[in-house]
C-alpha positions as CSV (number, residue, x, y, z in Angstrom):
1,M,58.4,84.5,81.9
2,E,56.0,86.8,80.1
3,S,53.8,85.6,77.3
4,G,55.5,85.8,74.0
5,S,59.0,85.8,75.4
6,F,61.6,83.2,74.5
7,S,64.2,81.3,76.6
8,G,67.2,79.4,75.5
9,K,71.0,79.4,75.5
10,L,73.2,81.6,73.3
11,D,76.9,80.9,73.1
12,V,79.0,83.8,71.7
13,V,82.6,83.1,70.7
14,I,84.8,86.1,69.8
15,S,88.3,85.1,68.7
16,S,90.9,86.0,66.1
17,E,92.2,82.4,66.2
18,G,90.3,80.7,63.4
19,A,90.7,77.1,62.2
20,Q,92.1,75.9,58.9
21,L,90.8,73.1,56.7
22,E,92.7,71.7,53.8
23,G,92.5,68.6,51.8
24,S,92.2,67.0,48.4
25,V,89.4,65.9,46.1
26,S,89.7,62.9,43.8
27,D,87.7,60.7,41.5
28,D,88.3,57.3,39.9
29,D,90.9,59.0,37.6
30,G,92.9,60.7,40.4
31,L,93.0,64.2,41.9
32,T,90.4,66.6,40.5
33,I,91.3,70.0,39.3
34,G,88.8,72.8,39.8
35,A,86.4,70.8,42.1
36,R,84.0,73.0,44.0
37,V,84.4,72.6,47.8
38,R,81.7,74.0,50.2
39,L,81.9,74.2,54.0
40,F,78.7,75.1,55.7
41,A,77.0,74.9,59.1
42,P,74.7,71.9,59.3
43,D,71.0,72.1,59.0
44,P,68.9,73.9,59.8
45,L,70.4,76.8,57.9
46,T,69.3,79.9,59.9
47,L,69.5,83.6,59.6
48,Y,72.6,83.5,61.9
49,N,74.7,80.5,60.6
50,H,74.3,81.3,56.9
51,L,77.4,83.5,57.3
52,R,79.5,80.5,58.2
53,I,79.4,79.2,54.6
54,Q,82.8,79.2,52.8
55,R,83.6,78.1,49.2
56,T,86.7,77.4,47.3
57,T,88.0,75.3,44.4
58,T,90.8,72.8,44.1
59,D,94.1,73.9,42.6
60,Q,96.1,72.3,39.7
61,L,97.1,69.5,42.1
62,G,93.6,68.8,43.4
63,H,94.2,70.4,46.8
64,F,92.1,73.1,48.6
65,S,92.5,75.3,51.7
66,L,90.0,77.3,53.8
67,T,91.2,79.6,56.6
68,N,89.9,81.7,59.4
69,I,87.0,79.3,60.1
70,A,85.0,80.1,63.2
71,P,84.8,77.3,65.8
72,G,81.8,75.0,65.3
73,K,80.3,72.0,63.6
74,Y,80.4,72.0,59.8
75,T,79.5,69.8,56.8
76,V,81.9,69.7,53.8
77,T,80.9,68.7,50.3
78,A,82.6,68.6,46.9
79,K,81.4,68.6,43.3
80,P,83.3,68.6,40.0
81,R,83.7,71.9,38.2
82,V,81.7,70.6,35.2
83,S,79.2,67.7,35.2
84,S,76.8,66.6,32.5
85,E,73.4,65.2,33.2
86,A,74.5,61.8,32.1
87,T,77.3,61.5,34.7
88,L,76.7,63.5,37.9
89,Y,79.5,63.1,40.5
90,K,79.6,64.4,44.0
91,S,81.2,63.5,47.4
92,E,79.5,62.1,50.4
93,P,79.1,65.0,52.9
94,Q,81.7,64.9,55.7
95,T,80.8,66.4,59.1
96,L,83.5,67.7,61.4
97,T,83.9,69.9,64.4
98,L,86.6,72.6,64.3
99,A,88.0,74.4,67.4
100,E,90.2,77.5,67.6
101,N,93.6,77.0,65.9
102,D,92.7,73.6,64.5
103,H,94.5,72.5,61.4
104,T,92.5,69.7,59.9
105,T,93.2,67.7,56.7
106,I,90.5,65.7,54.8
107,E,90.3,63.7,51.6
108,M,87.1,63.8,49.5
109,K,86.1,61.3,46.9
110,L,83.8,62.1,44.0
111,E,81.5,59.2,43.2
112,K,79.0,58.7,40.4
113,Q,75.5,59.2,41.8
114,Q,72.6,56.8,41.0
115,K,69.8,58.3,39.0
């Protein structure tokens, strides 16, 4: 190799068969309407994987759905639509790996965070 050149492995996947992730978000009072759900590639966030972030909110039944997700490893988090400084709630991050045509269902629990 020449000085200043890089070596490594690059996997490129081209597919029209994305995965689907759906689920629900709840807290101590039950299913949460309007919770913010975020799906993102795990750290480190790079120039290349920042495009793999998807966001949605839960519907009137506390459910969400994300479609056309590229295969790979992801982290999912949820937060309530509105939170005051006195009571901040969020979910524990969930890590999952999605393959082509996967249809995965998860449940997320919003818990009060310690200050």
